[in-house]
LUMKEDREN-380668 format. One record per residue: residue in one letter; x, y, z of N, C-alpha, C in turn. Coordinates in pm, whole numbers, padded with zeros to 5 digits, always signed. Layout:
// LUMKEDREN-380668
aXYZXYZXYZ/...
***
This chain:
// LUMKEDREN-380668
m-01880+01491+02296-01917+01377+02212-01896+01413+02065/i-01824+01330+01992-01798+01355+01851-01921+01318+01770/d-01962+01405+01676-02081+01378+01597-02051+01273+01489/y-02160+01222+01430-02151+01112+01333-02068+01152+01210/e-02088+01273+01162-02014+01320+01044-01864+01319+01068/t-01823+01371+01184-01681+01374+01216-01624+01234+01231/l-01703+01145+01294-01657+01007+01312-01634+00939+01178/r-01719+00970+01081-01701+00912+00949-01571+00960+00884/c-01540+01085+00904-01414+01139+00851-01295+01078+00926/v-01309+01063+01057-01203+01004+01138-01176+00860+01092/a-01282+00786+01062-01266+00648+01014-01189+00645+00884/w-01218+00740+00794-01147+00749+00666-00998+00774+00690/v-00968+00862+00784-00828+00892+00817-00758+00769+00876/i-00828+00698+00964-00768+00580+01027-00732+00475+00923/i-00826+00446+00832-00798+00347+00727-00681+00393+00641/g-00679+00521+00608-00569+00574+00528-00435+00558+00596/l-00430+00588+00726-00305+00575+00801-00258+00430+00806/l-00353+00338+00822-00316+00196+00827-00260+00150+00692/l-00320+00194+00583-00270+00156+00451-00132+00217+00425/i-00113+00341+00467+00018+00404+00451+00123+00332+00537/g+00085+00299+00660+00176+00226+00748+00217+00093+00688/f+00120+00023+00628+00151-00105+00564+00245-00085+00445/a+00217+00015+00362+00299+00036+00242+00442+00076+00277/i+00459+00154+00383+00594+00198+00422+00673+00085+00486/t+00612+00016+00582+00685-00084+00658+00692-00219+00586/d+00577-00274+00552+00581-00401+00479+00634-00380+00339/g+00626-00255+00292+00680-00224+00159+00828-00249+00150/f+00904-00210+00252+01049-00227+00238+01090-00373+00246/d+01017-00455+00326+01061-00596+00329+01012-00672+00206/m+00898-00632+00146+00860-00691+00018+00958-00648-00092/g+01002-00522-00085+01100-00474-00181+01231-00550-00170/v+01277-00573-00048+01400-00650-00027+01385-00791-00083/s+01268-00853-00061+01245-00988-00112+01256-00993-00264/m+01199-00891-00330+01205-00888-00477+01346-00863-00528/l+01428-00798-00447+01563-00763-00490+01665-00874-00468/l+01622-00984-00406+01715-01094-00380+01788-01142-00506/p+01717-01170-00617+01790-01215-00737+01857-01102-00814/v+01825-00977-00779+01879-00862-00851+02009-00813-00788/l+02008-00795-00657+02125-00740-00587+02208-00847-00517/g+02147-00962-00491+02219-01068-00421+02304-01150-00517/k+02431-01121-00522+02521-01190-00616+02573-01322-00563/s+02553-01346-00434+02599-01471-00372+02501-01508-00263/d+02515-01630-00214+02427-01673-00105+02448-01586+00019/m+02571-01544+00043+02598-01458+00159+02527-01323+00142/d+02531-01267+00021+02461-01141-00004+02312-01155+00025/r+02255-01264-00025+02111-01283-00008+02076-01306+00138/r+02164-01373+00211+02137-01395+00353+02147-01263+00430/i+02241-01180+00392+02251-01047+00454+02123-00968+00428/m+02076-00971+00305+01955-00896+00269+01836-00944+00350/i+01821-01074+00361+01708-01130+00435+01714-01089+00582/n+01834-01088+00638+01846-01055+00780+01837-00906+00810/t+01840-00821+00707+01813-00679+00732+01667-00657+00769/v+01579-00746+00719+01436-00734+00752+01392-00843+00849/g+01484-00932+00885+01449-01044+00971+01376-01009+01099/p+01418-00904+01172+01349-00872+01298+01213-00805+01280/h+01180-00764+01158+01063-00677+01140+00954-00729+01048/w+00985-00820+00955+00890-00851+00848+00756-00902+00899/d+00759-00990+01001+00632-01045+01049+00548-00940+01122/g+00615-00853+01197+00542-00746+01263+00485-00645+01164/n+00557-00623+01053+00508-00529+00952+00376-00573+00890/q+00356-00704+00880+00233-00754+00818+00110-00725+00903/v+00131-00693+01030+00018-00661+01117-00059-00539+01066/w+00013-00447+00999-00055-00330+00943-00163-00372+00844/l-00134-00472+00760-00232-00519+00662-00349-00589+00732/i-00319-00672+00830-00424-00742+00903-00514-00643+00975/t-00453-00542+01037-00531-00441+01109-00617-00361+01012/a-00561-00326+00895-00638-00250+00796-00758-00331+00749/g-00738-00460+00724-00849-00546+00683-00957-00554+00789/g-00915-00570+00915-01012-00574+01025-01085-00442+01042/a-01012-00332+01025-01074-00199+01040-01175-00174+00929/i-01144-00215+00806-01239-00198+00696-01366-00278+00723/f-01351-00399+00774-01467-00480+00808-01551-00412+00916/a-01486-00348+01012-01557-00286+01124-01627-00157+01084/v-01558-00070+01008-01613+00063+00982-01683+00074+00846/w-01643-00010+00749-01704-00006+00615-01748-00147+00574/p-01848-00205+00637-01885-00344+00606-01927-00363+00461/l-01997-00265+00402-02037-00279+00262-01915-00276+00170/v-01817-00195+00204-01693-00189+00126-01623-00325+00132/y-01621-00383+00249-01561-00515+00267-01631-00617+00179/a-01767-00612+00176-01844-00707+00097-01819-00689-00053/v-01821-00563-00100-01799-00538-00242-01657-00576-00283/s-01559-00545-00197-01420-00576-00228-01399-00726-00244/f-01455-00804-00154-01433-00948-00160-01517-01014-00268/s-01620-00944-00315-01695-00995-00429-01621-00965-00559/g-01577-00840-00574-01513-00799-00698-01369-00842-00711/f-01295-00840-00599-01152-00868-00604-01119-01005-00544/y-01218-01096-00543-01200-01221-00469-01078-01299-00516/f-01068-01326-00646-00956-01407-00695-00824-01331-00684/a-00831-01200-00705-00709-01119-00690-00661-01121-00546/m-00753-01107-00452-00715-01111-00311-00665-01249-00271/l-00730-01352-00323-00686-01488-00292-00544-01510-00344/l-00515-01458-00463-00381-01470-00519-00280-01393-00434/a-00318-01273-00390-00228-01194-00306-00202-01263-00173/l-00307-01317-00111-00290-01385+00018-00207-01512+00003/a-00231-01585-00106-00153-01707-00129-00005-01675-00144/s+00026-01564-00212+00166-01525-00228+00225-01478-00096/l+00144-01412-00014+00194-01369+00118+00223-01489+00208/w+00150-01598+00188+00177-01719+00267+00315-01776+00237/l+00368-01748+00119+00500-01799+00083+00611-01734+00165/r+00584-01614+00217+00689-01539+00284+00737-01605+00413/p+00647-01644+00506+00700-01712+00627+00772-01841+00595/l+00728-01913+00491+00798-02035+00452+00938-02003+00405/g+00950-01901+00321+01082-01864+00269+01174-01811+00377/f+01122-01725+00463+01205-01667+00569+01248-01773+00670/d+01152-01849+00720+01179-01936+00836+01254-02064+00800/y+01239-02112+00677+01297-02243+00645+01414-02237+00548/r+01448-02118+00500+01554-02107+00401+01687-02164+00450/s+01725-02134+00573+01855-02176+00624+01849-02304+00707/k+01732-02371+00706+01720-02496+00781+01790-02611+00710/i+01800-02599+00577+01867-02704+00498+01982-02639+00422/d+02102-02692+00438+02219-02635+00372+02230-02692+00231/s+02139-02646+00144+02134-02694+00007+02109-02576-00086/p+02195-02557-00187+02173-02447-00282+02038-02455-00352/v+01995-02576-00384+01866-02593-00453+01752-02549-00362/w+01756-02593-00235+01651-02556-00141+01648-02405-00118/r+01764-02344-00103+01768-02199-00079+01720-02122-00202/d+01746-02175-00320+01698-02110-00442+01545-02115-00447/v+01487-02228-00407+01341-02239-00403+01283-02138-00305/c+01345-02124-00187+01297-02028-00088+01311-01885-00137/d+01420-01857-00208+01441-01723-00263+01332-01689-00365/k+01295-01787-00445+01189-01766-00544+01055-01744-00474/a+01032-01815-00365+00908-01796-00289+00902-01656-00231/l+01015-01608-00179+01019-01472-00125+01000-01369-00235/f+01059-01395-00352+01043-01303-00465+00896-01293-00505/a+00829-01409-00517+00687-01409-00552+00603-01343-00444/g+00641-01365-00317+00568-01305-00206+00580-01155-00199/g+00680-01100-00265+00692-00954-00271+00632-00897-00399/l+00653-00968-00511+00610-00917-00641+00458-00915-00656/i+00394-01028-00630+00251-01041-00659+00166-00943-00578/p+00183-00934-00445+00100-00837-00371+00127-00692-00414/s+00253-00660-00442+00286-00523-00482+00210-00482-00608/v+00204-00571-00705+00134-00541-00830-00017-00541-00809/i-00068-00641-00737-00212-00654-00720-00271-00535-00645/f-00203-00488-00541-00255-00374-00466-00259-00248-00553/g-00159-00232-00638-00160-00119-00731-00272-00130-00834/v-00293-00251-00886-00402-00275-00981-00537-00246-00915/a-00551-00284-00789-00677-00259-00718-00706-00109-00709/f-00604-00030-00673-00623+00115-00666-00657+00172-00803/g-00593+00119-00909-00623+00166-01043-00767+00142-01082/n-00823+00028-01040-00963-00001-01068-01057+00084-00983/l-01020+00110-00859-01104+00195-00775-01118+00335-00835/m-01012+00387-00890-01016+00522-00945-01102+00529-01072/q-01122+00416-01138-01208+00414-01256-01351+00375-01224/g-01372+00308-01112-01503+00258-01077-01510+00107-01095/i-01586+00041-01008-01599-00104-01009-01738-00141-01061/p-01748-00242-01147-01879-00281-01202-01964-00362-01104/f-02033-00293-01015-02121-00361-00920-02249-00281-00903/v-02353-00349-00855-02479-00284-00821-02529-00343-00690/l-02622-00273-00627-02683-00318-00503-02832-00338-00526/n-02891-00438-00461-03036-00451-00469-03101-00378-00352/d-03231-00390-00339-03303-00316-00234-03263-00359-00094/l-03206-00477-00081-03160-00527+00050-03012-00498+00072/l-02954-00417-00018-02812-00381-00012-02720-00500-00031/m-02770-00601-00104-02686-00715-00139-02609-00682-00265/t-02482-00720-00267-02392-00684-00377-02404-00781-00493/s-02401-00726-00614-02393-00809-00734-02280-00754-00821/y-02172-00831-00830-02055-00789-00908-02070-00836-01051/k-02052-00746-01147-02076-00776-01288-01947-00789-01370/g-01835-00780-01306-01709-00785-01379-01645-00922-01372/s-01517-00929-01409-01440-01053-01406-01298-01023-01360/f-01225-01127-01328-01086-01109-01287-01004-01044-01399/w-01026-01089-01521-00947-01035-01633-00985-00891-01662/g-01108-00854-01629-01149-00716-01649-01074-00620-01559/l-01023-00671-01448-00944-00587-01357-00810-00549-01419/l-00764-00630-01515-00631-00609-01574-00641-00517-01695/n-00703-00403-01676-00714-00305-01784-00589-00218-01788/p-00566-00144-01898-00438-00072-01913-00405+00025-01800/f-00502+00106-01757-00471+00202-01651-00438+00132-01520/a-00514+00027-01489-00488-00048-01365-00351-00114-01368/l-00311-00167-01484-00178-00228-01496-00068-00123-01480/l-00093-00003-01532+00004+00106-01512+00018+00137-01363/c-00095+00140-01292-00090+00163-01147-00018+00048-01076/g-00033-00074-01129+00039-00188-01073+00189-00172-01090/l+00232-00124-01206+00375-00100-01229+00427+00012-01139/l+00345+00115-01120+00384+00224-01030+00401+00172-00888/s+00307+00090-00843+00316+00032-00709+00442-00054-00697/l+00470-00133-00800+00589-00219-00799+00716-00136-00788/s+00727-00032-00869+00845+00053-00866+00860+00123-00731/m+00749+00168-00677+00749+00237-00548+00799+00144-00437/i+00751+00018-00437+00792-00078-00335+00938-00119-00353/l+00982-00133-00476+01123-00165-00500+01214-00054-00449/t+01174+00070-00469+01253+00183-00417+01257+00180-00265/q+01144+00150-00204+01139+00141-00059+01234+00033-00008/g+01237-00080-00078+01326-00189-00038+01473-00156-00058/s+01506-00094-00171+01647-00065-00198+01702+00044-00106/t+01619+00143-00071+01667+00246+00022+01684+00188+00163/w+01600+00091+00198+01619+00023+00326+01753-00050+00326/l+01784-00118+00217+01912-00190+00208+02030-00094+00216/q+02014+00029+00165+02120+00128+00179+02156+00150+00325/m+02053+00159+00410+02076+00187+00552+02131+00067+00627/k+02111-00052+00573+02138-00173+00652+02254-00258+00602/t+02318-00219+00492+02424-00303+00438+02553-00223+00420/t+02659-00294+00386+02790-00231+00366+02853-00284+00237/g+02965-00223+00199+03046-00274+00089+02978-00270-00046/s+03005-00372-00126+02954-00375-00264+02802-00388-00268/l+02745-00458-00171+02599-00471-00166+02535-00335-00143/h+02595-00256-00057+02546-00120-00032+02555-00036-00158/s+02664-00049-00230+02681+00028-00354+02577-00010-00459/r+02549-00140-00470+02448-00184-00566+02309-00134-00525/a+02282-00132-00395+02154-00082-00347+02138+00066-00380/c+02244+00143-00362+02240+00286-00395+02212+00307-00543/a+02280+00232-00628+02261+00247-00773+02119+00210-00813/f+02067+00103-00752+01931+00062-00786+01830+00166-00737/s+01853+00224-00620+01762+00327-00567+01752+00446-00662/e+01867+00486-00716+01867+00598-00812+01774+00568-00929/l+01792+00448-00986+01715+00411-01105+01566+00397-01072/s+01534+00320-00968+01394+00292-00938+01318+00416-00894/a+01386+00509-00826+01320+00633-00784+01280+00718-00905/i+01370+00726-01003+01339+00802-01124+01227+00735-01203/v+01229+00602-01209+01123+00529-01277+00989+00553-01206/t+00990+00554-01072+00868+00581-00996+00812+00718-01028/a+00899+00819-01032+00854+00955-01065+00794+00960-01205/a+00860+00893-01301+00812+00895-01439+00678+00824-01452/l+00665+00706-01390+00538+00633-01395+00426+00712-01326/y+00460+00780-01218+00358+00859-01147+00309+00974-01234/v+00399+01040-01304+00359+01150-01392+00270+01098-01505/i+00309+00985-01565+00227+00926-01672+00089+00888-01620/a+00086+00821-01504-00042+00781-01445-00126+00904-01408/g-00059+01010-01360-00131+01131-01323-00195+01199-01443/i-00122+01206-01553-00178+01265-01676-00297+01183-01725/w-00281+01051-01722-00390+00962-01763-00510+00981-01670/a-00485+00982-01538-00594+00994-01442-00666+01128-01453/y-00592+01233-01488-00652+01365-01498-00759+01367-01607/n-00748+01277-01703-00845+01271-01812-00955+01167-01789/l-00951+01101-01674-01056+01005-01641-01179+01078-01588/d-01295+01014-01604-01417+01071-01548-01417+01058-01396/g-01473+01157-01330-01487+01154-01185-01633+01133-01147/y-01658+01119-01020-01794+01095-00969-01832+01211-00877/h-01959+01254-00888-02006+01369-00811-02145+01340-00757/i-02166+01365-00628-02298+01348-00567-02383+01468-00606/s-02486+01444-00689-02569+01554-00739-02687+01586-00648/s-02725+01492-00562-02834+01517-00468-02778+01581-00342/a-02866+01613-00249-02821+01670-00121-02732+01569-00048/v-02622+01618+00005-02528+01531+00077-02565+01530+00224/v-02612+01415+00271-02650+01399+00411-02537+01326+00481/t-02470+01394+00570-02349+01338+00629-02370+01270+00764/d-02491+01284+00821-02512+01229+00956-02633+01137+00964/a-02681+01089+00848-02796+01000+00848-02750+00854+00855/a-02845+00763+00874-02813+00621+00873-02758+00580+00737/a-02667+00485+00737-02600+00444+00614-02697+00375+00519/n-02709+00429+00399-02788+00366+00292-02740+00423+00159/p-02658+00349+00084-02601+00401-00041-02704+00430-00149/l-02828+00380-00132-02930+00398-00235-03002+00532-00222/n-02976+00606-00115-03047+00732-00090-02972+00853-00145/k-02916+00841-00265-02845+00955-00324-02844+00941-00476/q-02810+01048-00542-02792+01047-00686-02648+01087-00718/v-02584+01012-00805-02445+01039-00842-02436+01049-00994/v-02360+01145-01040-02337+01161-01184-02186+01154-01210/t-02151+01117-01331-02010+01118-01369-01976+01254-01430/v-01855+01299-01402-01807+01428-01451-01689+01404-01543/a-01700+01448-01667-01593+01428-01763-01464+01494-01715/h-01356+01419-01718-01224+01468-01674-01233+01523-01530/g-01311+01456-01447-01338+01512-01314-01279+01435-01198/l-01184+01345-01224-01130+01266-01114-01056+01352-01012/f-00993+01461-01060-00915+01546-00970-00992+01672-00929/q-01125+01664-00927-01205+01781-00894-01179+01831-00752/n-01147+01743-00659-01117+01787-00522-00993+01877-00519/f-00894+01842-00600-00773+01924-00606-00802+02060-00670/n-00891+02063-00768-00926+02190-00831-01007+02279-00738/h-01091+02217-00654-01172+02294-00560-01087+02349-00445/y-00984+02274-00408-00895+02315-00298-00751+02308-00349/p-00705+02411-00419-00573+02409-00486-00456+02376-00395/v-00469+02405-00265-00358+02375-00174-00327+02225-00172/l-00427+02144-00207-00407+01999-00206-00311+01952-00315/w-00286+02036-00414-00191+01998-00520-00050+01980-00465/i-00027+02027-00342+00103+02005-00278+00134+01856-00268/i+00029+01776-00243+00050+01633-00221+00097+01562-00348/p+00026+01575-00461+00082+01512-00583+00215+01572-00626/a+00236+01700-00595+00367+01759-00626+00477+01691-00546/l+00450+01662-00419+00547+01591-00336+00578+01453-00392/a+00476+01389-00450+00496+01256-00507+00587+01257-00628/v+00609+01374-00687+00706+01388-00796+00841+01432-00744/i+00838+01526-00649+00963+01582-00596+01037+01482-00508/a+00962+01411-00423+01025+01320-00326+01109+01210-00392/p+01061+01143-00499+01148+01041-00561+01271+01100-00627/i+01262+01224-00674+01381+01289-00730+01485+01310-00620/f+01439+01355-00503+01530+01371-00389+01580+01235-00340/t+01496+01132-00355+01541+00996-00319+01660+00956-00405/a+01648+00981-00536+01758+00946-00627+01883+01026-00596/l+01867+01156-00569+01983+01240-00538+02049+01196-00407/s+01968+01163-00308+02022+01117-00180+02094+00984-00195/a+02038+00895-00278+02103+00766-00302+02236+00786-00373/k+02240+00878-00467+02364+00905-00540+02474+00955-00447/k+02434+01037-00347+02530+01092-00252+02549+01001-00131/q+02481+00884-00134+02489+00784-00027+02444+00841+00108/k+02346+00928+00104+02280+00975+00225+02165+00879+00252/d+02197+00768+00317+02108+00654+00324+01978+00684+00398/g+01986+00745+00515+01866+00775+00592+01774+00872+00520/t+01834+00972+00456+01754+01070+00380+01684+01003+00263/a+01753+00912+00196+01694+00841+00082+01572+00761+00127/f+01584+00691+00238+01471+00612+00288+01356+00703+00330/a+01387+00815+00395+01283+00910+00436+01210+00966+00315/m+01286+01003+00211+01223+01056+00090+01139+00951+00019/s+01185+00826+00021+01106+00718-00037+00975+00698+00039/s+00981+00708+00172+00860+00695+00254+00763+00809+00227/i+00815+00930+00206+00730+01043+00171+00665+01020+00034/t+00739+00960-00058+00684+00926-00189+00566+00832-00174/v+00584+00726-00096+00476+00629-00072+00354+00697-00014/t+00376+00780+00088+00265+00850+00153+00192+00940+00056/s+00266+01016-00024+00205+01112-00117+00125+01042-00226/i+00176+00930-00276+00105+00858-00381-00028+00804-00329/i-00027+00744-00211-00150+00690-00153-00249+00802-00121/l-00199+00913-00067-00287+01025-00036-00347+01086-00162/t-00269+01091-00269-00322+01144-00395-00444+01063-00440/a-00432+00930-00434-00544+00845-00475-00663+00863-00380/g-00636+00869-00250-00744+00883-00154-00820+01014-00167/i-00746+01123-00185-00809+01254-00198-00885+01266-00330/a-00830+01206-00437-00898+01209-00565-01034+01140-00557/l-01042+01031-00480-01167+00956-00468-01265+01020-00368/f-01216+01087-00267-01300+01137-00158-01420+01215-00212/p-01542+01196-00155-01577+01107-00042-01611+00965-00084/f-01583+00931-00210-01613+00796-00258-01508+00697-00208/i-01554+00578-00175-01464+00469-00137-01455+00371-00253/i-01571+00325-00300-01577+00240-00419-01687+00295-00510/p-01651+00365-00617-01752+00411-00713-01804+00293-00796/s-01930+00300-00835-01987+00198-00922-01986+00249-01066/s-01920+00175-01154-01914+00215-01294-02042+00180-01370/i-02124+00089-01315-02249+00050-01379-02362+00145-01342/n-02380+00166-01214-02482+00258-01164-02416+00350-01063/p-02368+00468-01105-02295+00557-01015-02369+00588-00885/s-02502+00587-00888-02578+00618-00767-02566+00509-00661/h-02517+00393-00699-02494+00285-00603-02352+00288-00545/s-02276+00390-00579-02139+00402-00529-02137+00410-00377/l-02031+00361-00319-02015+00364-00173-01929+00484-00134/t-01977+00563-00040-01905+00680+00007-01888+00672+00158/i-01809+00762+00211-01788+00761+00356-01914+00804+00429/w-02009+00865+00358-02132+00911+00423-02240+00805+00429/d-02230+00701+00346-02341+00605+00341-02298+00459+00341/a-02173+00431+00367-02127+00292+00368-02060+00255+00500/t-02086+00335+00603-02018+00314+00731-02105+00237+00829/s-02041+00191+00934-02113+00127+01044-02187+00232+01126/s-02245+00187+01233-02324+00277+01319-02234+00378+01389/e-02297+00481+01441-02222+00584+01512-02149+00526+01633/k-02214+00433+01702-02152+00371+01820-02028+00290+01781/t-02039+00214+01672-01925+00135+01626-01808+00224+01590/l-01835+00332+01516-01729+00424+01477-01666+00489+01599/g-01748+00519+01699-01695+00578+01822-01601+00483+01894/i-01638+00354+01898-01552+00255+01962-01421+00240+01886/v-01430+00234+01752-01310+00221+01670-01219+00342+01689/a-01277+00462+01692-01197+00584+01711-01128+00583+01847/l-01200+00538+01951-01142+00533+02086-01026+00434+02091/i-01046+00317+02030-00939+00217+02028-00817+00272+01952/a-00844+00340+01841-00734+00395+01760-00656+00500+01838/v-00726+00588+01909-00661+00694+01985-00569+00634+02093/i-00612+00524+02153-00534+00462+02261-00423+00373+02205/m-00458+00287+02109-00367+00182+02067-00266+00225+01962/v-00306+00311+01869-00212+00348+01762-00085+00412+01816/p-00093+00509+01911+00031+00564+01967+00116+00458+02038/i+00050+00364+02105+00124+00257+02173+00197+00170+02072/i+00125+00132+01965+00185+00047+01862+00299+00119+01792/l+00276+00248+01759+00382+00325+01694+00504+00339+01784/g+00479+00366+01912+00590+00379+02006+00669+00251+02020/y+00598+00140+02032+00666+00010+02045+00743-00024+01917/t+00681+00005+01801+00747-00024+01675+00874+00058+01659/l+00866+00186+01689+00985+00271+01679+01094+00225+01776/w+01052+00181+01894+01150+00131+01992+01220+00006+01938/c+01141-00084+01874+01199-00205+01816+01299-00171+01706/y+01262-00077+01619+01353-00037+01511+01480+00024+01569/r+01465+00103+01674+01582+00168+01735+01674+00065+01799/k+01616-00033+01871+01697-00133+01939+01768-00226+01840/m+01706-00246+01725+01762-00340+01628+01827-00269+01510/f+01852-00140+01527+01911-00064+01418+02060-00095+01407/g+02110-00094+01287+02251-00123+01263+02266-00195+01131/r+02387-00196+01080+02412-00258+00950+02445-00406+00968/v+02402-00484+00870+02428-00627+00868+02538-00655+00767/d+02642-00726+00809+02751-00757+00717+02788-00905+00728/k+02889-00944+00653+02929-01084+00648+02974-01136+00783/s+03050-01057+00858+03101-01102+00987+02987-01125+01087/y+02884-01040+01079+02768-01057+01169+02696-01188+01138/i+02681-01219+01009+02615-01344+00970+02697-01464+01018/e+02828-01460+00999+02914-01573+01036+02917-01595+01187/q+02911-01487+01264+02914-01497+01410+02781-01552+01465/n+02672-01533+01388+02540-01575+01439+02470-01667+01337/k+02547-01747+01266+02491-01823+01155+02390-01930+01198/t+02397-01973+01325+02302-02076+01369+02171-02018+01422/t+02166-01886+01441+02044-01824+01496+01974-01730+01399/l+02043-01688+01294+01984-01594+01198+01915-01669+01086/y+01835-01594+01007+01769-01651+00890+01875-01697+00790/
***
């Protein structure tokens, strides 16, 4: 039988894997959507781009839905605080995501340049807005969210939507945008031919270098941010109650976990090295390697943020002692056990099925393929 402390750590890993899975898979189709007006020089180019993600985009969104459901199940207080503090931001992100099925499914239903342009703009917005908002959210988490809890553990959010758009959070939003664009362009490298492939390679070189530069700037900034530290005894197996601890802020302490365990610096180092290799691979037109390096970049960036915050999930900038951690914001031991069991059984099945789908549908999309299947493709 797995103890409560271990289950709490397992839950943290599960949520992290789901977020990484979403960023890697849904990241490339959001990236492709944003690149439609950039790389698509003609309607045929744009249709080719859309059909490179056509078999996968809707399935990729399941990662986000699953992550949201998992957060509700294992971190109910986190779910409550998130929807209180990020309500309008999340509503904006969800509204933009709703544009994607409309753009994908109805773009080719009407043979009109005006209609297709409207759908292309919907797809562009559906990729741009969530990419920036998710980055802004992580930027705010790393600084702390202005919320407090009362004696009944009811949340009171003291901030505003505009307060979320602070300089560091916006920088993280730009980093997220660049990261997703690189993911999309490297995907297009693997799936296209001719001049479109060449443009995708050139864009991958540029966006990968921009991602590395933004990450370094954000890292230097973050290194000087205050961190949070549990100053009271850390009880890892007690019933969840965020009010039963004392937390202090540590000047320039956001990366204290990396300083305590120096081997962890490998992860942020990878987040700098991987995009450089992405650019080099794109330059040499090693398409699969470029996409793999971009995926490693995504993974390393998300892990850097997660490890920097650990064990905090949502720090409180108003009253640090009300911060939510993996030790005091989780569901019951039984709930975590059920979630862990489901994850052990279902995640390998889902991964296996997903990989099988990608393998069966792997191949490059070109003009002749579109013309041969123009009545059935997007």
